[in-house]
C-alpha positions in Angstrom: 0.0 0.0 0.0 1.5 3.3 -1.0 1.8 6.0 1.7 -0.7 8.7 1.4 -0.1 12.4 0.7 -1.1 14.9 3.3 -4.4 16.6 2.5 -4.2 20.1 0.9 -7.8 20.9 1.8 -6.8 23.8 4.1 -4.7 25.4 1.5 -7.6 26.5 -0.7 -6.2 28.9 -3.4 -4.8 31.5 -0.9 -4.5 34.1 -3.6 -8.3 34.1 -3.9 -9.1 33.1 -0.4 -12.1 35.4 0.2 -13.8 34.7 -3.1 -13.3 31.0 -2.7 -14.6 31.0 0.8 -17.7 32.8 -0.4 -18.1 30.2 -3.2 -17.8 27.3 -0.7 -20.7 28.8 1.2 -22.6 29.3 -2.0 -22.0 25.6 -2.9 -24.2 24.7 0.1 -26.8 27.3 -0.7 -27.1 26.2 -4.3 -28.1 22.6 -3.5 -31.3 21.8 -5.5 -34.1 22.8 -3.2 -37.3 24.7 -3.5 -37.1 28.4 -2.5 -37.9 29.0 1.1 -36.8 25.6 2.4 -34.7 25.5 5.5 -30.9 25.0 5.1 -29.8 21.4 5.0 -28.5 19.9 8.2 -24.8 19.6 8.8 -23.2 16.8 6.7 -21.9 13.7 8.4 -19.3 11.2 7.3 -20.7 8.0 5.8 -20.6 4.9 7.9 -17.7 2.4 7.6 -18.0 -0.1 4.7 -19.2 -3.5 5.8 -19.9 -6.4 3.4 -23.0 -8.4 4.4 -24.0 -12.0 3.7 -20.5 -13.3 2.9 -20.3 -16.2 0.6 -19.3 -19.5 2.3 -16.1 -21.1 1.0 -17.9 -24.2 -0.2 -20.0 -22.1 -2.6 -17.2 -20.2 -4.1 -14.1 -22.4 -4.2 -15.1 -24.0 -7.5 -14.0 -20.7 -9.2 -10.4 -22.0 -8.9 -11.2 -24.7 -11.5 -11.8 -22.1 -14.2 -8.4 -20.3 -13.9 -7.2 -19.5 -17.5 -10.4 -20.6 -19.1 -12.7 -18.3 -21.0 -15.7 -16.6 -19.5 -18.2 -18.3 -21.8 -17.3 -21.6 -20.2 -18.1 -20.6 -16.7 -21.5 -19.1 -17.8 -22.6 -22.6 -18.5 -22.0 -23.6 -14.8 -25.2 -23.3 -12.7 -23.1 -22.7 -9.6 -21.7 -19.5 -11.2 -25.1 -18.3 -12.4 -26.4 -18.8 -8.8 -23.4 -16.7 -7.6 -24.4 -13.9 -10.0 -27.9 -13.9 -8.6 -26.6 -13.9 -5.1 -24.4 -10.9 -5.5 -26.2 -8.8 -8.1 -28.7 -6.2 -6.8 -32.3 -6.8 -7.9 -32.9 -3.6 -9.8 -33.9 -2.2 -13.2 -30.8 -0.9 -15.0 -30.8 1.4 -18.0 -28.4 0.0 -20.6 -29.7 1.5 -23.7 -33.1 0.3 -22.6 -34.5 -0.8 -19.2 -33.5 -4.4 -18.2 -32.5 -6.1 -15.0 -29.0 -5.5 -13.8 -28.4 -9.3 -13.9 -29.5 -9.5 -17.6 -27.2 -6.6 -18.5 -24.2 -8.2 -16.7 -24.7 -11.7 -18.0 -25.2 -10.5 -21.6 -21.9 -8.5 -21.4 -20.0 -11.3 -19.9 -20.8 -13.4 -22.9 -19.6 -10.7 -25.3 -15.9 -10.7 -26.2 -14.9 -12.6 -23.0 -11.5 -12.5 -21.4 -9.6 -15.4 -19.8 -10.5 -15.9 -16.2 -7.7 -14.9 -13.8 -7.1 -16.1 -10.3 -4.5 -14.0 -8.4 -2.8 -15.0 -5.2 -5.0 -18.0 -4.9 -8.0 -15.9 -3.9 -8.8 -13.0 -6.2 -10.9 -14.0 -9.2 -11.5 -11.7 -12.2 -14.1 -12.7 -14.8 -14.8 -10.2 -17.5 -15.3 -9.1 -21.1 -13.3 -6.5 -23.1 -15.8 -5.0 -25.5 -19.1 -5.0 -27.2 -20.6 -3.2 -30.3 -23.6 -1.9 -28.3 -22.8 1.3 -26.4 -19.2 0.0 -26.0 -20.4 -2.1 -23.1 -18.1 -4.4 -21.1 -18.3 -5.9 -17.7 -16.3 -7.4 -14.8 -17.1 -9.8 -11.9 -14.7 -10.0 -9.0 -14.5 -12.3 -6.1 -12.4 -12.6 -3.0 -12.7 -16.4 -2.3 -11.0 -16.0 1.2 -13.4 -13.3 2.5 -16.5 -14.4 0.5 -16.8 -10.9 -1.1 -18.1 -10.2 -4.6 -18.3 -7.0 -6.7 -19.3 -6.3 -10.3 -18.8 -3.5 -12.7 -20.4 -2.4 -15.9 -18.8 0.2 -18.3 -20.6 1.8 -21.2 -21.4 5.0 -23.0 -25.0 5.9 -22.2 -27.2 7.8 -24.6 -29.9 8.7 -22.1 -28.6 12.2 -21.1 -26.6 11.1 -18.1 -22.9 12.0 -17.8 -20.8 9.7 -20.0 -18.9 7.4 -20.2 -19.9 5.7 -17.0 -18.7 2.9 -14.8 -21.1 1.3 -12.3 -19.8 -0.9 -9.5 -22.4 -3.1 -7.8 -22.8 -5.6 -5.0 -25.8 -6.9 -3.0 -23.3 -7.3 -0.1 -23.1 -3.5 0.3 -25.8 -1.4 2.0 -24.1 2.1 2.1 -25.4 5.1 0.2 -22.0 7.0 0.2 -18.7 5.5 -1.0 -15.4 6.5 -2.4 -13.2 4.0 -4.4 -10.7 3.9 -1.5 -13.5 2.4 0.7 -13.6 -0.7 -1.4 -11.0 -3.5 -1.1 -7.6 -2.5 -2.4 -7.3 -5.7 -4.3 -10.5 -5.0 -6.1 -9.3 -1.5 -7.1 -6.1 -3.0 -8.5 -7.8 -5.7 -10.5 -10.4 -3.3 -11.7 -7.6 -1.0 -13.0 -5.9 -3.9 -14.8 -9.2 -5.0 -16.4 -9.8 -1.4 -17.4 -6.4 -1.3 -19.1 -7.1 -4.5 -21.1 -10.7 -3.6 -21.8 -9.8 0.0 -23.0 -11.8 1.7 -20.3 -10.7 5.3 -19.8 -8.6 6.0 -16.8 -11.1 8.6 -15.6 -14.9 8.2 -16.0 -18.0 9.0 -14.1 -18.4 6.3 -11.5 -21.4 5.0 -9.6 -22.1 2.1 -7.3 -25.3 0.1 -6.8 -25.7 -1.5 -3.3 -28.4 -3.9 -2.1 -31.2 -1.4 -2.2 -30.9 -1.3 -6.1 -30.4 2.5 -6.3 -27.4 4.2 -7.8 -25.0 6.5 -6.0 -21.8 8.4 -6.8 -18.6 6.4 -6.3 -16.4 9.3 -5.4 -12.9 9.7 -6.8 -10.5 9.9 -3.8 -7.4 9.4 -5.9 -4.8 12.2 -6.0 -3.4 12.1 -9.6 -0.5 14.4 -8.5 0.7 11.8 -5.9 4.1 10.3 -6.5 6.6 8.2 -4.4 9.3 10.2 -2.8 12.0 8.7 -4.9 10.2 9.4 -8.2 9.8 12.6 -10.2 6.5 14.4 -9.8 4.0 14.1 -12.7 3.6 17.2 -14.9 1.6 19.6 -12.6 -0.7 20.8 -15.4 -1.7 17.3 -16.4 -2.2 15.8 -12.9 -4.1 18.9 -11.6 -6.3 18.8 -14.7 -7.1 15.1 -13.9 -7.9 16.0 -10.3 -10.2 18.8 -11.6 -11.8 16.4 -14.2 -12.4 13.8 -11.5 -14.1 16.4 -9.3 -16.2 17.5 -12.2 -17.2 13.9 -13.0 -18.3 13.4 -9.3 -20.4 16.6 -9.2 -22.0 15.9 -12.5 -22.9 12.4 -11.4 -24.1 13.7 -8.0 -26.4 16.2 -9.6 -27.8 13.7 -12.0 -28.6 11.2 -9.3 -30.0 13.9 -7.1 -32.4 15.0 -9.9 -33.4 11.5 -10.7 -33.8 10.2 -7.1 -30.9 7.7 -7.4 -32.9 5.4 -9.8 -30.6 2.9 -11.5 -32.6 3.3 -14.7 -32.8 7.1 -14.6 -32.7 9.2 -17.8 -32.2 12.9 -18.2 -31.3 15.4 -20.9 -30.1 18.7 -19.4 -28.8 20.4 -16.3 -31.2 22.4 -14.2 -30.8 26.1 -13.9 -29.4 25.9 -10.4 -26.5 23.7 -11.6 -25.8 25.9 -14.6 -25.8 29.0 -12.4 -23.5 27.2 -9.9 -21.0 26.2 -12.6 -20.9 29.8 -13.9 -20.3 31.2 -10.4 -17.5 28.6 -9.8 -15.8 29.4 -13.1 -16.0 33.1 -12.6 -14.6 32.9 -9.1 -11.8 30.3 -9.6 -9.7 32.3 -12.0 -6.0 33.3 -12.1 -2.8 31.7 -13.1 -3.5 28.5 -11.1 -7.2 28.0 -10.6 -7.2 24.3 -10.2 -7.0 24.1 -6.4 -10.0 26.4 -6.0 -12.0 24.6 -8.6 -11.3 21.2 -7.2 -12.1 22.0 -3.6 -15.2 24.0 -4.4 -16.5 21.3 -6.7 -15.9 18.6 -4.1 -17.8 20.6 -1.5 -20.7 20.9 -4.0 -20.6 17.1 -4.4 -20.8 16.6 -0.7 -23.9 18.8 -0.5 -25.6 16.9 -3.3 -24.9 13.4 -1.9 -25.5 14.5 1.7 -22.2 13.3 3.2 -18.8 14.6 3.8 -16.1 12.5 2.0 -12.4 12.1 2.7 -10.2 14.6 0.8 -8.0 13.4 -2.0 -5.3 11.4 -0.4 -4.9 8.1 -2.2 -2.6 7.5 -5.1 -4.2 6.2 -8.3 -3.6 2.5 -9.1 -0.6 2.5 -11.6 -1.4 1.4 -15.1 1.2 -1.0 -16.4 
């Protein structure tokens, strides 16, 4: 595990400190709400992540037998199909049209499958690397030792939501606020390697779907400017742009889900006037030779207001792409 970088949350663009402080306050005031409503209550940190209904070893150990085989082979195994039902939230998902999340996942697993990988004798990655329809591809991941399972679907929606999108899901989760760093580190590593092979962009809008079948923002907590002490720093303009783009992806996803009541099959076509006004105010305020820090921090605060929870500041290095 890489050491984390100290938070820069308190160093919010000192050259524009007053205007940025005003904008942080405005971020809370511009949360979508009817005029005259009382201010929202103070935000709280989300509860710690806890996986429920862990899969017994005797129901998951058979995955070892499929190491190196193609995904299509395991789809014929009733034990695997039962696993999918056990870990996939029961919800209607919008993948071009409304369908069950299970249907979307199974269809994509059978399209351009990848070899099944078993890492360290416990982490199983089963996925596909492409599809002609909406560029869809999917992943199922299992930790056979802990009895944990997570899935992910990537595609380019045409329903008006921010795109492209990656939705992580598991019936073993019951939280409504998560960052990627809250999920197992081994999952994040294998997800990143699958994304590299499957040509999933390094930075996308991200959601997660827990047991209640609704969709929430999976917040970026990576710091793309992080680097080991013995390595040169990445170009500041590129890494800060990525941090800003990640913050934008989160706030766009948060607004979309707020407006559509976190429905997994939600559709929408435009931003509301409050979000457009907020974007304009942010961009007018966060100006100068180095506006990124102001823009990132203000955007993150807006995301927290929209999702109703405070989230940890950027502190985690992104998974390296090899």
